[in-house]
N, CA, C and O of each residue as an XYZ file, in Angstrom:
684
protein
N       1.172     -1.010      0.072
C       0.071     -0.012      0.018
C       0.873      1.475      0.177
O       1.698      1.913      0.978
N       0.117      2.062     -1.134
C       1.333      3.730     -1.091
C       0.858      4.429      0.327
O      -0.285      4.416      0.785
N       2.321      5.193      1.046
C       2.363      5.875      1.952
C       1.196      7.168      1.349
O       1.037      7.210      0.129
N       0.694      7.821      1.917
C      -0.070      8.838      1.658
C       1.074      9.874      1.664
O       0.586     10.723      0.917
N       2.184     10.311      1.997
C       2.867     11.288      1.868
C       3.879     10.917      0.389
O       4.312     11.766     -0.390
N       4.046      9.713      0.312
C       4.547      9.402     -0.943
C       4.164      9.295     -2.163
O       4.827      9.019     -3.163
N       2.737      9.594     -2.011
C       1.917      9.803     -3.275
C       1.711     11.112     -3.326
O       1.253     11.533     -4.389
N       1.964     12.036     -2.299
C       2.183     13.730     -2.288
C       2.930     14.045     -3.034
O       2.671     14.937     -3.842
N       4.319     13.296     -2.997
C       5.258     13.721     -4.068
C       5.583     13.603     -5.535
O       6.307     14.289     -6.257
N       4.640     12.249     -5.837
C       4.391     13.226     -7.354
C       3.363     13.333     -7.638
O       3.290     13.203     -8.860
N       2.153     13.562     -7.079
C       0.794     14.453     -7.154
C       1.671     16.032     -7.328
O       2.650     16.547     -6.788
N       0.615     16.448     -8.485
C       0.943     18.155     -9.053
C       0.029     18.368     -8.840
O      -0.155     19.541     -9.166
N      -0.974     17.880     -8.371
C      -2.446     18.630     -8.226
C      -2.428     19.846     -7.083
O      -1.363     19.999     -6.484
N      -3.214     20.457     -6.846
C      -3.481     21.718     -6.747
C      -2.953     21.607     -5.111
O      -2.135     22.180     -4.392
N      -3.819     20.646     -5.013
C      -3.883     20.116     -2.804
C      -2.719     19.993     -2.700
O      -2.043     20.877     -2.172
N      -2.177     18.841     -3.187
C      -0.304     18.078     -2.800
C       0.468     19.431     -2.824
O       1.204     19.649     -1.862
N       0.367     20.591     -4.050
C       1.331     21.045     -3.382
C       1.359     22.493     -2.355
O       2.291     22.895     -1.660
N       0.166     23.014     -2.520
C      -0.074     23.582     -1.177
C       0.571     22.912      0.325
O       1.269     23.504      1.148
N       0.031     21.332      0.371
C       0.459     20.708      1.338
C       1.875     20.837      1.197
O       2.290     21.718      1.950
N       2.657     20.367      0.608
C       4.206     20.131     -0.289
C       4.723     21.841      0.517
O       5.509     22.086      1.432
N       3.756     22.836     -0.437
C       4.815     24.107      0.084
C       4.322     24.907      2.181
O       4.741     25.838      2.868
N       3.271     23.805      2.345
C       2.568     24.350      4.116
C       3.807     23.993      4.536
O       4.543     24.922      4.870
N       4.373     22.501      4.629
C       5.110     21.613      5.217
C       6.690     22.560      5.223
O       7.276     22.967      6.226
N       7.071     22.715      3.907
C       8.407     23.698      3.860
C       8.322     24.979      4.560
O       9.108     25.361      5.426
N       7.335     25.592      4.128
C       7.420     26.788      5.275
C       7.170     26.447      7.233
O       7.496     27.067      8.244
N       6.752     25.707      7.082
C       6.863     25.032      8.705
C       8.046     25.282      8.933
O       8.511     26.287      9.471
N       8.786     24.021      8.375
C      10.525     23.667      8.683
C      10.895     24.595      7.973
O      12.118     24.465      8.028
N      10.624     25.761      7.107
C      12.124     27.435      7.012
C      11.583     28.476      8.583
O      12.318     29.330      9.079
N       9.987     28.080      9.197
C      10.138     28.887     10.380
C       9.905     28.718     11.544
O       9.798     29.564     12.433
N       9.747     26.757     11.632
C       9.626     26.704     12.873
C      11.438     26.656     13.352
O      11.993     27.280     14.256
N      11.809     26.032     12.721
C      13.309     25.232     13.196
C      13.844     26.556     14.067
O      14.066     26.584     15.278
N      14.011     27.847     12.922
C      14.653     29.158     13.489
C      13.367     29.532     15.028
O      13.718     29.843     16.167
N      12.461     29.427     14.719
C      11.864     29.658     16.178
C      12.136     28.782     17.071
O      12.224     29.095     18.258
N      12.263     27.879     16.751
C      12.938     26.627     18.016
C      14.026     27.024     18.704
O      14.282     27.116     19.904
N      14.717     27.277     17.538
C      16.576     27.171     17.854
C      16.753     28.447     19.176
O      17.291     28.515     20.281
N      16.023     29.253     18.364
C      15.583     30.792     18.744
C      15.405     30.342     20.337
O      16.377     30.465     21.082
N      13.749     29.653     21.005
C      13.761     29.673     21.733
C      14.758     29.163     22.673
O      15.076     29.614     23.774
N      15.226     28.067     21.995
C      16.274     27.239     23.016
C      16.992     28.510     23.863
O      16.948     28.914     25.026
N      17.832     29.002     22.339
C      18.789     30.208     23.214
C      18.317     31.369     24.000
O      18.737     31.813     25.069
N      17.672     31.631     23.489
C      16.634     32.299     25.012
C      16.754     31.946     25.967
O      17.200     32.673     26.854
N      16.427     30.758     26.162
C      16.561     29.992     27.181
C      17.638     29.612     28.182
O      17.463     29.514     29.397
N      18.483     29.463     27.693
C      19.928     29.158     27.847
C      20.922     30.736     28.308
O      21.758     30.749     29.211
N      20.668     31.581     27.702
C      20.730     33.291     27.910
C      20.043     33.866     29.216
O      20.406     34.776     29.961
N      18.827     32.962     29.256
C      18.288     33.816     30.247
C      18.132     33.016     31.738
O      17.559     33.429     32.746
N      18.888     31.644     31.515
C      18.854     30.612     32.763
C      20.174     30.740     33.085
O      20.552     29.976     33.973
N      21.274     31.745     32.461
C      22.661     32.047     32.781
C      22.608     33.130     33.365
O      23.094     33.098     34.496
N      22.002     34.572     32.871
C      21.286     35.936     33.924
C      21.218     35.609     34.745
O      22.143     35.987     35.464
N      20.141     34.635     35.466
C      19.458     34.434     36.092
C      20.314     34.240     37.563
O      20.472     34.733     38.680
N      20.813     32.932     36.505
C      21.982     32.248     38.468
C      23.077     33.818     38.610
O      23.279     34.250     39.745
N      23.714     34.560     37.374
C      24.019     35.370     37.223
C      23.948     36.412     38.174
O      24.686     36.588     39.144
N      22.957     37.100     37.785
C      22.721     38.401     38.034
C      21.691     38.682     39.831
O      21.221     39.674     40.387
N      21.756     37.219     40.160
C      20.435     37.033     40.736
C      18.922     37.411     41.155
O      18.482     37.928     42.182
N      18.201     36.896     39.807
C      17.134     36.491     40.465
C      16.711     34.990     40.633
O      15.622     34.459     40.413
N      18.226     34.316     41.217
C      18.075     33.395     41.803
C      18.193     33.112     42.826
O      17.538     32.244     43.403
N      19.034     33.764     43.272
C      19.505     33.995     44.776
C      19.046     35.628     45.299
O      18.301     36.429     44.735
N      19.740     35.742     46.481
C      18.893     36.756     47.549
C      20.282     37.737     47.399
O      21.498     37.550     47.354
N      19.106     39.196     47.336
C      20.417     40.312     48.211
C      21.068     40.698     49.000
O      20.505     41.354     49.877
N      22.206     40.546     49.078
C      22.689     40.867     50.104
C      22.203     42.455     51.062
O      22.295     43.570     50.548
N      21.698     42.213     52.497
C      21.630     42.940     52.714
C      22.200     43.132     53.865
O      22.170     44.295     54.268
N      22.731     42.326     54.549
C      23.703     42.598     55.482
C      25.192     42.202     55.327
O      25.200     41.543     54.287
N      27.143     42.281     56.068
C      28.074     42.033     55.527
C      28.806     42.573     56.497
O      29.236     43.720     56.370
N      28.954     42.125     57.164
C      30.257     42.329     58.710
C      31.259     40.960     58.684
O      31.136     39.796     58.300
N      32.413     41.847     59.371
C      33.404     40.787     59.384
C      33.744     40.395     60.768
O      34.973     40.400     60.840
N      33.210     40.050     61.921
C      33.873     39.830     62.972
C      35.602     38.379     62.548
O      35.784     37.362     61.878
N      36.198     39.062     63.260
C      37.662     38.136     63.824
C      37.952     37.386     64.965
O      38.421     37.859     66.000
N      37.518     35.568     64.665
C      38.216     34.926     65.707
C      38.942     34.158     65.864
O      38.703     33.174     65.163
N      39.769     34.067     66.454
C      40.797     33.519     67.521
C      40.678     32.627     67.899
O      39.604     32.689     68.498
N      41.402     30.864     68.089
C      41.053     30.047     68.639
C      41.908     29.663     69.786
O      42.653     30.634     69.658
N      42.442     28.989     70.878
C      42.784     28.171     71.148
C      42.547     27.256     71.687
O      41.654     27.541     72.486
N      43.018     25.414     71.825
C      42.607     24.457     72.494
C      43.966     24.136     73.167
O      45.000     24.092     72.501
N      43.933     23.868     74.765
C      44.737     23.715     75.747
C      46.204     24.664     75.420
O      47.411     24.430     75.484
N      45.528     25.605     75.118
C      47.024     26.868     75.182
C      47.775     26.643     73.629
O      48.727     27.385     73.388
N      47.355     25.614     72.553
C      47.749     25.726     71.284
C      46.463     26.791     70.789
O      45.353     27.048     71.254
N      47.317     27.298     69.485
C      46.566     27.396     68.776
C      46.072     27.216     66.819
O      46.837     27.141     65.857
N      44.329     27.194     66.847
C      44.030     26.642     66.408
C      43.018     26.811     64.908
O      41.791     26.769     64.820
N      43.962     26.993     63.918
C      43.337     27.750     62.418
C      42.145     27.769     62.463
O      41.939     27.585     63.663
N      41.174     27.865     61.980
C      39.942     28.208     61.905
C      39.936     27.939     59.987
O      40.620     28.708     59.311
N      39.401     27.203     59.530
C      39.619     27.158     58.261
C      39.048     27.897     57.342
O      38.042     28.607     57.372
N      39.934     27.607     56.385
C      38.981     28.548     55.208
C      37.700     27.396     54.403
O      37.507     26.182     54.326
N      36.989     28.798     53.867
C      35.375     27.808     53.688
C      34.918     27.054     54.420
O      34.476     25.927     54.197
N      35.013     27.788     55.624
C      33.794     26.916     57.028
C      32.403     27.580     55.976
O      32.630     28.586     55.305
N      31.036     26.927     55.929
C      30.081     26.969     55.517
C      30.407     27.342     53.855
O      30.018     28.427     53.421
N      30.940     26.644     53.207
C      31.216     26.829     51.931
C      31.495     25.443     51.329
O      30.953     24.807     50.425
N      32.302     25.254     51.967
C      32.985     23.919     51.295
C      31.911     22.404     52.625
O      31.740     22.412     53.844
N      31.677     21.858     52.040
C      30.196     20.732     52.119
C      30.771     19.850     53.062
O      29.892     19.289     53.716
N      32.048     19.483     53.411
C      32.427     18.689     54.449
C      32.841     19.601     55.923
O      32.735     19.056     57.022
N      33.290     20.954     55.790
C      33.110     22.111     56.667
C      31.775     22.695     56.928
O      31.484     23.674     57.616
N      31.143     22.028     56.354
C      29.384     22.823     56.575
C      28.234     21.717     56.959
O      27.540     21.020     56.219
N      28.290     21.818     58.428
C      27.497     21.157     59.283
C      26.305     21.485     59.340
O      25.557     20.590     58.946
N      25.862     22.303     59.633
C      24.580     22.640     60.286
C      24.148     23.408     59.162
O      24.929     24.184     58.612
N      22.717     23.225     58.691
C      22.495     23.757     57.345
C      21.364     24.878     57.377
O      20.800     25.373     56.401
N      21.122     25.223     58.997
C      19.743     25.409     59.103
C      19.481     26.804     58.862
O      18.345     27.275     58.917
N      20.701     27.592     58.545
C      20.335     29.411     58.288
C      20.656     29.167     57.109
O      21.374     30.052     56.644
N      20.303     27.857     56.014
C      21.024     28.379     54.227
C      20.184     29.328     53.923
O      20.470     29.955     52.903
N      19.131     29.670     54.544
C      17.674     30.335     53.877
C      18.620     31.406     53.447
O      18.869     31.529     52.248
N      19.130     32.139     54.276
C      19.804     33.286     54.764
C      20.881     33.821     53.763
O      21.247     34.957     53.462
N      21.321     32.315     53.285
C      22.552     32.468     52.429
C      22.897     32.980     51.187
O      22.063     33.086     50.288
N      24.038     33.302     51.066
C      24.596     33.764     49.368
C      25.036     33.279     48.634
O      26.105     32.817     49.034
N      24.754     32.950     47.156
C      25.212     32.176     46.044
C      25.684     30.580     47.163
O      26.644     30.577     47.933
N      25.010     29.739     47.016
C      25.222     29.179     47.988
C      26.163     28.272     49.059
O      26.598     27.122     49.122
N      26.207     29.600     49.920
C      27.082     29.439     50.918
C      26.081     29.885     52.375
O      25.257     30.798     52.427
N      26.403     29.075     53.303
C      25.917     30.139     54.821
C      25.675     31.462     55.024
O      26.271     32.013     54.099
N      25.371     31.945     55.411
C      25.541     33.335     55.513
C      26.718     33.316     56.927
O      27.599     34.151     56.721
N      26.835     32.856     57.753
C      28.053     32.936     58.320
C      29.497     31.872     57.900
O      29.346     30.651     57.885
N      30.425     32.308     57.680
C      31.281     31.230     56.795
C      32.814     32.277     56.186
O      32.910     33.478     55.933
N      33.450     31.561     56.150
C      35.110     31.861     55.783
C      35.955     31.738     54.502
O      35.954     30.775     53.735
N      36.504     32.599     54.418
C      36.984     32.929     52.483
C      38.283     32.289     52.543
O      38.548     31.365     51.774
N      39.328     32.823     53.623
C      40.076     31.779     54.051
C      40.655     31.571     55.537
O      39.795     31.539     56.417
N      42.201     31.402     55.999
C      42.486     30.808     57.592
C      42.576     32.035     58.217
O      43.377     32.003     59.151
N      42.177     32.844     58.086
C      42.991     34.378     58.477
C      42.096     34.289     59.784
O      42.811     34.636     60.724
N      40.733     33.943     60.256
C      40.096     33.791     60.634
C      38.442     34.877     61.537
O      37.704     35.085     62.501
N      39.001     35.262     59.712
C      37.782     36.241     59.484
C      36.123     35.916     59.034
O      35.849     35.885     57.834
N      35.231     35.718     59.895
C      33.579     35.115     59.886
C      33.503     36.107     58.982
O      33.975     37.216     59.232
N      32.994     35.866     58.005
C      32.380     36.679     57.024
C      30.694     35.924     57.073
O      30.274     34.776     56.926
N      29.888     37.636     57.442
C      28.587     37.264     57.674
C      28.449     37.908     56.353
O      29.087     38.913     56.042
N      27.426     37.185     55.416
C      26.489     37.717     54.200
C      25.004     37.055     54.211
O      24.566     35.905     54.232
N      24.476     38.311     54.188
C      23.053     37.881     54.660
C      21.900     38.193     53.440
O      22.082     39.061     52.586
N      20.929     37.508     53.493
C      19.951     37.762     52.356
C      18.472     39.037     53.840
O      17.425     39.594     53.510
N      18.987     39.001     54.956
C      17.851     39.582     55.799
C      18.975     39.987     56.775
O      20.002     39.308     56.755
N      18.866     41.183     57.755
C      19.475     42.017     58.492
C      19.039     41.516     59.875
O      18.102     42.034     60.482
N      19.696     40.571     60.308
C      18.963     39.579     61.823
C      20.298     39.717     62.766
O      20.151     40.822     63.289
N      20.854     39.462     62.985
C      21.615     39.325     64.840
C      21.780     37.391     64.149
O      21.018     36.520     63.729
N      23.486     37.588     64.444
C      24.087     35.856     63.572
C      24.913     35.863     65.220
O      25.715     36.743     65.533
N      24.592     34.910     65.978
C      25.540     34.446     66.902
C      27.096     33.511     67.015
O      27.655     32.731     66.245
N      27.227     33.724     67.556
C      28.892     32.818     67.839
C      28.234     31.127     68.039
O      28.228     30.263     67.163
N      28.048     31.081     68.539
C      27.016     29.726     68.400
C      26.295     29.058     67.563
O      26.091     27.845     67.612
N      25.704     30.143     66.422
C      25.790     29.806     64.942
C      26.367     29.198     64.153
O      26.127     28.164     63.529
N      27.532     30.194     64.207
C      28.922     30.199     63.608
C      29.374     28.395     63.609
O      29.214     27.473     62.810
N      30.039     28.548     65.047
C      30.179     27.168     65.536
C      29.670     25.861     64.994
O      30.315     24.933     64.507
N      28.316     25.994     65.190
C      27.835     25.392     64.518
C      27.515     24.752     63.167
O      27.074     23.651     62.835
N      27.938     25.960     62.449
C      27.955     25.679     60.891
C      29.404     24.741     60.882
O      29.670     23.693     60.292
N      29.935     25.307     61.489
C      31.728     24.864     60.990
C      31.719     23.546     62.294
O      32.411     22.570     62.008
N      31.061     23.505     63.514
C      31.048     22.136     64.002
C      32.542     21.774     64.021
O      32.408     20.666     64.540
N      33.708     21.882     63.858
C      34.790     22.304     63.879
C      35.723     21.892     65.896
O      36.742     21.206     65.976
N      35.038     22.494     67.127
C      35.516     22.149     67.770
C      34.503     21.997     68.607
O      33.344     22.408     68.651
N      35.407     21.095     69.488
C      34.688     20.168     71.358
C      34.334     21.416     72.172
O      35.148     21.902     72.957
N      33.195     21.896     71.991
C      32.652     23.037     72.971
C      31.847     22.174     74.037
O      31.660     22.697     75.135
N      31.359     20.901     73.804
C      30.931     19.942     74.671
C      31.411     19.681     76.431
O      32.304     20.197     77.104
N      30.566     18.847     76.696
C      30.519     18.968     78.279
C      31.790     18.428     78.499
O      32.466     17.669     77.805
N      32.141     19.308     80.327
C      33.467     19.072     81.081
C      34.421     19.974     80.537
O      35.337     20.353     81.266
N      34.331     20.420     79.228
C      35.329     22.001     78.603
C      35.249     23.217     79.497
O      34.184     23.283     80.111
N      35.769     23.811     79.636
C      36.180     24.970     80.483
C      36.649     26.022     78.839
O      37.506     25.741     78.001
N      35.742     27.182     78.878
C      35.522     27.943     77.589
C      35.562     29.683     78.275
O      34.721     30.140     79.048
N      36.612     30.321     77.805
C      36.740     31.754     78.347
C      37.003     31.927     77.129
O      37.948     31.541     76.441
N      35.530     32.921     76.756
C      35.664     33.970     75.596
C      35.358     35.122     76.169
O      34.678     35.448     77.142
N      36.387     36.017     74.882
C      36.051     37.359     75.049
C      35.837     38.114     73.724
O      36.201     37.489     72.727
N      35.345     39.269     73.533
C      34.893     40.514     72.195
C      35.389     41.583     72.788
O      34.984     42.142     73.807
N      36.468     41.898     71.967
C      37.397     43.373     72.733
C      37.696     43.010     73.677
O      37.489     43.903     74.498
N      38.173     42.006     74.212
C      38.987     42.011     74.850
C      37.961     42.162     76.647
O      38.403     42.365     77.778
N      36.502     41.948     76.148
C      35.448     41.978     77.549
C      35.583     40.775     78.014
O      36.651     40.185     77.853
N      34.498     40.175     78.696
C      34.557     38.912     78.795
C      32.672     38.716     78.037
O      31.678     39.438     77.957
N      33.167     36.882     77.506
C      31.204     36.549     77.300
C      31.366     36.115     78.445
O      32.449     36.039     79.025
N      30.026     35.709     78.977
C      29.700     34.886     79.843
C      28.506     33.750     78.860
O      28.699     32.540     78.981
N      27.590     34.127     78.141
C      26.963     33.793     77.386
C      27.572     33.657     75.962
O      26.930     34.157     75.038
N      28.812     32.994     75.678
C      29.320     33.014     73.934
C      28.262     32.048     73.701
O      28.387     32.381     72.523
N      27.678     31.494     73.687
C      26.612     30.778     72.591
C      25.233     31.947     71.886
O      24.400     31.744     71.003
N      25.445     32.879     72.550
C      24.161     33.955     71.967
C      24.882     34.905     72.279
O      24.302     35.486     73.197
N      26.094     35.550     71.978
C      26.978     36.106     71.820
C      26.626     36.930     70.281
O      26.993     36.357     69.256
N      26.098     37.925     70.198
C      25.761     38.714     68.581
C      26.879     39.220     67.942
O      27.162     40.361     68.307
N      27.827     38.587     66.847
C      28.392     39.020     65.913
C      28.629     40.348     65.324
O      28.007     40.547     64.281
N      29.233     41.114     65.661
C      29.425     42.517     65.094
C      30.607     42.640     64.686
O      31.598     41.992     65.023
N      30.449     44.069     63.431
C      31.869     43.916     62.186
C      32.871     44.009     62.875
O      32.580     44.666     63.874
N      34.115     43.642     62.886
C      35.229     43.972     63.120
C      35.729     44.070     64.498
O      36.747     44.617     64.922
N      34.508     43.220     65.302
C      34.989     42.446     66.626
C      36.002     41.647     66.630
O      36.248     41.040     65.587
N      36.698     41.482     67.602
C      37.645     40.914     68.102
C      37.379     39.914     69.004
O      37.191     40.241     70.176
N      37.316     38.511     68.615
C      36.443     37.640     69.557
C      37.657     36.531     69.852
O      37.763     35.902     68.799
N      38.316     36.178     70.514
C      39.161     35.301     71.445
C      38.464     34.298     71.941
O      37.544     34.598     72.703
N      38.722     32.831     71.636
C      37.575     31.699     72.037
C      39.258     30.784     73.163
O      40.300     30.434     72.609
N      39.089     30.694     74.106
C      40.099     30.020     74.586
C      39.463     28.602     75.108
O      38.526     28.753     75.893
N      39.914     26.887     74.719
C      39.004     26.201     74.932
C      40.064     25.493     76.057
O      41.205     25.946     75.971
N      39.897     24.617     76.933
C      40.611     23.535     78.239
C      39.868     22.584     78.223
O      40.056     21.642     78.993
């Protein structure tokens, strides 16, 4: 049995010629439109991720400084706490973070805590230590915490402030 499309190729009737031209026009117009839609989708997706439509705007940006001593020995606060998944234990604050980072993170091993948040809220030393989860501050440990050389008794709830010098000694 002959396929209807095969019969159209040899058929020079007005109807067959019209169908053939219609298909040609659909191909000529349809392919460029589909290609343009794909390109626009890719461009829009890249712009969305780079220009902030997929991420929140930063409204808070401060830098407290943390130095840590454990049993009298200095401990380096690692780079990429809150960025590197192996140094990012508590994800309860993720909704306030920027560009896939915790709002409390480090970029280097200088001890600078970067507070980069999509909301203006208080962040605490305890929250940073929860994100990091790299220190044993648990039961039986003696902690001495100062901020700008002033003693802090409730260190877990101490609100981080810009350019503040925090010293944490664990023994």
